[in-house]
Structure formats: C-alpha cells, structure tokens
N, C-alpha and C positions, 0 to 999 in steps of 0.2 A: 646711692649704691654704686660702688666701683666694680666693674666686671673685668676679671683678669683670670690668668691661669689658676686653677684650683677652685674658682667660684662655681657654685651650682648653676647649671645651665638654665636660663630663663625659659618660660613657656613659649610655645608657638601660637601666636594670636593673629590670625589672618582672616580676610573676608571670603576669599575664593581659592579653590584648588583647580588649576587649569590643566594640569597633567599629573598622572600617577595617583597613587593612593594617599589620602590625607595623613599627615603625621600628627596624631593627637597628643602623644607624649613620648618621651625617650625611654626605650626599653633597655633594661639592664642587660649587659653582655654585648651590646652592639656599639659600634663607633659611628658617629654621624659627622658629615661635613655640611654645615649650614652656610650657604653661599648667598650673600647680598649682591644683587646685580640690577641692571636696567637695560632696556633695549637700546637706549641712546648711548650707552657706555661701550665704546669700541673694545676696550681692554676686557670688559665683562664678557662680551660676545666671543672674543678670542679664547677666553678661558673655558668656554663650554666644552669644547672638544677634549681639553685636558681633563676636565671633571668626568666626562663620559669614560675616558680611558681608565681613570682611577677607580670609578665604580665597577667597571668590568674586571679590573685586575684584582681588586680586593673584596669583591662581593662575597666570595666563599668564606672570607674571614670576618664577616659581620659588618662590612662598611655599607652605609647608606648615604647618598648625596641628596640634599634638598636645596632647591633654588628658591630664594625669596625675593620677589620683585617689590621692593618697598619704596622705590623712588620713581615710579612711572609718572610721566607728565600728561595729565588729561584733566578736563574740567570736572568730571564726575567719576564715581566708581564704575558705573556701567560702561562709560566710554573707555576708561582705563582697561577694563576687562576685555572689551571687544578689540581694542587695539593690540593688547598683549596676545590674545588668542590668535588673531590674524597673523601677527609677527611669528609666533611659534609654528603655526601651520606652514607658513611659507619658508622660514629659515631653517628650522630644525624639526621636521615632521617625525623623526624617529628618535627624539631625545630620550635617553634611557633613565631619567630620574625625575621625581615630582617637581612641579613648579607651583608656588603659592603666590598670591597677590595680596599685599596689604596696602590699602589706600588710606587708612586711618592715621598712620604715623605711629601706631602702637609698637610695632616691631623695632623701629628706630629708637624709641624711648626705652625699650627693654634690653636691646642688644647694642646698637651702634653708639648711642650717646654715653652709656655707663662705661664703655670700654675705650672712650676717647678715639673712636674710629670715625674719621670725617669723610673719607672717600670710599668709593666702590671701584672695583670689586673688593670685598672683604670676606675672608673665610673664617669660620669658627669650627674647630674640631671639638666634638663632645665625646669624652672618653666613655669607657664601658660602665662606669659608675655614675654617669649623668653629670660629670663635672667638666668644665672647660679645660682643654689640654693645649689649645693653640688658638691664637688670633693673629691674622695677618693676610698678606696677599696670596692668592692661590698658587702663584709660581713657587712659593716656598714650601708647598705641601710635599713635594717629592722627597725632600730630605728629612721631613718630620713624620709623615704618615706611617711608615713602616715601624718606626720606633714607638709611636702611639699604639699601634695594633699589638706590638710585642709587650706593651706595658712598662716600657723603660724610659719614656720621654719625660713625663711630669716630674720624676724624681731626679732628673739629671741637672747638673750645673749649667749645661748648655741651654736647657729650657728656661731656667730661672733667669739667666743673663739675657736671653732673647726677649723675655716678657718684660723685664725691667727696662730694657732699651726701648721696646715698643711703647710702653706707657710714657716714658720721658719724651719720646718723639711726638706722640699723640698730644700731649699737653702743650708742647711747643707749637704745634700746628694750630691747636685750639686758641692759644694766645694770639697767634698771627691772624687767625680768622676774626677774632674779636677786635683786634687792632684795626684791621681793614674796615670793619663795620663802623668803628668810631671815626676813622679817617674820612669816610665818604662825605658826611655833611660839612666837615671842616674844609676839605679840599674844594668843595663847591663854593665856599666863600674865598678861600685863599687864592686859587688859581686865577680867577678873573681880576682880583685885586692886584696881583703881581703884574699881570699883563697891562693893567691900566696905570701901573706905578702908583697905586693908592697905598702908600706904605703904612698909613695908620690902620686901615682896615686889614691889611695883610698881617701887621703886627698883632692885632687883636685875635685873628684866627690862629696864628702860630702860638701865641701864649695859651690859648685854649687847648691846642694840641699838646704842648709841653706839659700842661697841668694833668692831662689824662694819660699821657705816654712819655714820662720823663726819661725812659730808656731808649727812645728812638733818636738815634744820632742825627738823622736827617733834619728833624724838626729843631733839634738843639742848635745845629749849625746855622740853619736858616734864621733862627731867633737872633743869634749874635750878628749875623750878616746884615739883617734889617736894621738893627740898632746901631751898629758901628759903621757900616759901609753905605747904607742907604739913607739913614736918618741922621747920622753923625751925632748920636746922643751918647756922649761919653759917660755922663753921670749915671745913666741907667745901664748902658751897655758894658762898662768895665766890670761891675760886680757879676754880671751874667757871664762874661768871658772868664773871669777868675774861677767861678764855680765850674764852668765847663772844663777848664784846664785840670782842676783837681779831680773831677769825675773821670776824665779820660785817663789820667795817670792811675787812679785807683782801680779802674777797670782793667788795666794792663792790656788795653786793646790797641793794636797798631792802627786799625781802621779809625777809631775815635781820635787818636793822637794825630794821625795824618790829616784828618779833616780839620782839626783845630789849627794845625800848622798852616794849612792852606788859607784859613781865614787871617792868619797873622802875616804870612809871607808870600802869598800868591802875587806875582808881579802885576797882574791885571787889576788888583784891588787897590783902592786909594787908602793907604794907611797914614796919610799925613796928619790926620786928626788924632792918631793914637799916640799916647806918651811914649817916646822912643825907649826910655830906660825900662819901662815895664814890658813893652813889647819884646825887647831883646831878652829880658830875664825869663819871660814865658817861653820864648823860643829855645833858649839854652836848656831849660829844664826838660821840656818836651823832647828835644833832640837827644839828650843824654838817655832818657828812658827808651826812646824808640831804637836807638843804636844798641842798647842792652838787649832788647827783644830780638832784633835781627842784626847781629854784629857784622861789620864789613868783612871780617876775615872768614866768616862762615859762608860757604857757597850756596846754601839753600835759601828758601824764602823768596817772596815776590817783592824785591826791593824797588821795582819800578813803581809800586803803588805809594811808597812813602819817602823814598830818598830824594825826590825832586824838591819837596818842601824843605827838607833838612838842608839840602845843598843851597837853597836860596837864603836860608838863615846864615849859613857860613859865609856866603858871598857878600851879603850885606854887612856882615860883621868884619869883613876885611880879609878873610881867609880864603882867597880865591883857589888856591891849590887843593884845599880840602873839598871845596864845592865841586871842582872838576872831577876829583876822584870819586865822589859820591854819585854824580850823574853817570859817569862811565860804568860804575858798578850797577846802577839801575838799568842801564841799557843791556849790560851783560846778563842780568837776571831774566831778561825776556827770552833767553835761549837755554837757560839752565835753572833747575835740573830737568824740567820738561818744557818742550816748546809751547809757546803761548799762541792762542788763536789769533788769526789775522785781524779780526775786528778789535781785539784788545790792543794789539800793537798800533793800529791806526788811531786809537784813542790816546795812547800814552806817548808814542815815539815822537810825534811832532813837537810836543811841549818840552820833552826832555832834550831833544836835539836843539831846539831854539835856545834853551837855557845854556846848553854846552857851547853853542856858537857865541852867545853873548859873553860867557865867561872867558873863553879863549880868544875872542876877537878875530875869529877866522871861520871859514866855511867848514862844516863837519857833515859826515854822512853815516847812515846806518842802513844797510841794505839798499832799498830803492829810495829811501828818504834822505833828503839833504836840507840843511838850513844854513843861512848866512847871518852874520851878526845884525841885530837890530837894536834900536833904542828901546830897552825893555819897558820903560814907563816914562810918562811925560814929567817935565819939571813941575814941582809944586808951586802953584801961583804965589807971588809975594804977599798978596793980601791975606791968603790963608795962613802963611807963615806968621804974619804979624798977629793974626787972631789967635793962633795957637800960643804964641809967646805971651800975649796978654792974658 
C-alpha cells in the first residue's frame, strides 16, 4: 500500500501512552498532526516547542497533536518505556499533547514505510474526514496547516505538486539507502584489496558492484580504471570503456562524461597501452557533447569540474590555444555566478593551475595559488612502445 495525500489515515497501534489521553480513532470533524519522533533526534526535540505552539493556536479550531515515539533505542519495551518516561519528565514536564510509544515496529509499517518516509521528524496531517492531507517535515506545517483547517489545501495544485515531489524524493532516498546496504559487503572486500594492490580481487568486487548498481558512476569508473590502468587488460577493458562512453553520452550527464574523460586524459594516468586513435576519437566525441551541455560562451555552470579534462584532450591533440582558453574559463567559473567554497577551490585550483602552467610554459597564479611548469608525465618506456607496436 502506498500512503500519500488523499489516502485514508492508518490506525494508531501502539503499546503505551505516556502522556495525555489515548487516541483510539480519528474523530470526524477534527484535524490531527501525527508526529513521528525520538529522544535521540535533535531536530525532533527542537520541533516539540513548535508543535506545542500549533496546538495552542489552533486547538479551538479542532486541532490535536499526537507524538509517536516509534524509534526509541532500548533492549526491551519496558526499558524503552522507562527511558522515554524519564526523558519526558526531565525535559518537557508540561508538554501539551499526548505521547505514544510503539516498540513493535507496527507504526513504522503502517505509516512511515508506505509513505516512503525514511527519517524523523516526520509529520502527518489527518484532515477532518480522516484522510491524509500532508506528509513532511514539521517546519513546513506553518504554511500548510491553516489551509488544511480551512478545507482548501487538499484540492489545491500546490498540495498535489508538493506531494508528487515528496514521493519522488522519498523514492530516491530509498534507492540510495538500498544502494548503501548493497555497497557495504562489497566495499568490505574492495577497500583492502585496493590497499594491497590485489587487482584481481578488487576487479571481482567491482564487477559485483556494477552488476547490482549499473547506474553508479563511481563503480563504473573504477571498473575501467582497474582494467585499463592497473591491469592493462585492453582486450577486456576496451569494450567496457566503449560501453561507458555510450552510457555517459546517453545520460547527458556532465558528471559521467567528465569522469570518463579523466580516465582517458588525466595526465597522471598511464595511457600508453591505450590505442591512440580510439582514445582520441572517444575524447573528441565526449568533448563535443560536454561543450554542448556547458558552452564556453555561456557564463553559468561549474566549468571547473569538467573543462580540465577537455583541455587536456585539446592539448594532446595539438590545439594548445584551445586548451589554455578552457583552463582559464574553468578557473573563472570558480568565482561566477556564485563564489565556490574554499575547500572546493583547494581541490580543483592546484590541478587546473598546474595544467595551465604546463600549457603556457610559464608560472601562473590564481589568488594565493601559484604553479610553475612541470614535466606533466614521464616518457613512455621504449620496451612498452615496442610491445604496443607488436
């Protein structure tokens, strides 16, 4: 069952009522706020005073607030009840609304899970006819509650748009949560393998990750990096890279394409094993698509994230002037249209400046950062050249 606006409100099934009168059922003509919270949740505790104020302000218009502690951490129900009761006595002795305790998980199954609500605090507003009118963070109640009490919220376009957006965001977060759960056992194998430079074990773990999460760009990039740059397995790695290039372009994602360009043209990577013609053909195609997404003549966008790799492609292709132009635009984008955080600058500026110094053959500066030309990559060993030719 999916719980959303217009759904009939689920029942209240709890083990204990620690404050106020128990709510057995929703009475027609009243409006209820059902608030999911826990004592360990700082935002939940901060919301209590807000809920007390709403209760006092709208009590005469039929509003009732009910707090449901469905995520208390304790070994047993009795211990959870004792802990919660002591906390309420100390922190909010004059709380003006009922508090229920559910230790069984039933309330989460009835309310939180069907509504794709993963975190607390979460507020549910039940309208006068016993149907859900709103699901969201308690800070959003100020702009919604008066409209619910006036009977104009559920029929409004604003309400429908907000509920559609909430459901989409909830599903996205649920996918991310499931992805993290899938990642944990994989990372337990992958991380030590990479540290030990055990590329065979690392490759096995990454292939497992790609199989269950094909849309995770980080695992896809690591997959090609292991095959092409760590294991130098061109026979297996080239088809994987070709597929990644196609997927990045079809996604129309600057993040994906910039990541792939990094695998192809990052100066610190050894691409001597890569067939030059195919490498440059991929670089050309990706660069054209990326520059279409964020054109140089347009002043918006975070060009510092992608233009460095594109510039390296142009530089290696022999178009030094174009490479310099793109790096300078990337540096300029760090201050426009909105200033970038210092930690982001510290990540991107040194690499961009080093590339610019190498391209110009002179010292360059940006703010407090300066770079002098360096030999950007070592010469390819002759033995490796012969092997590639053979």
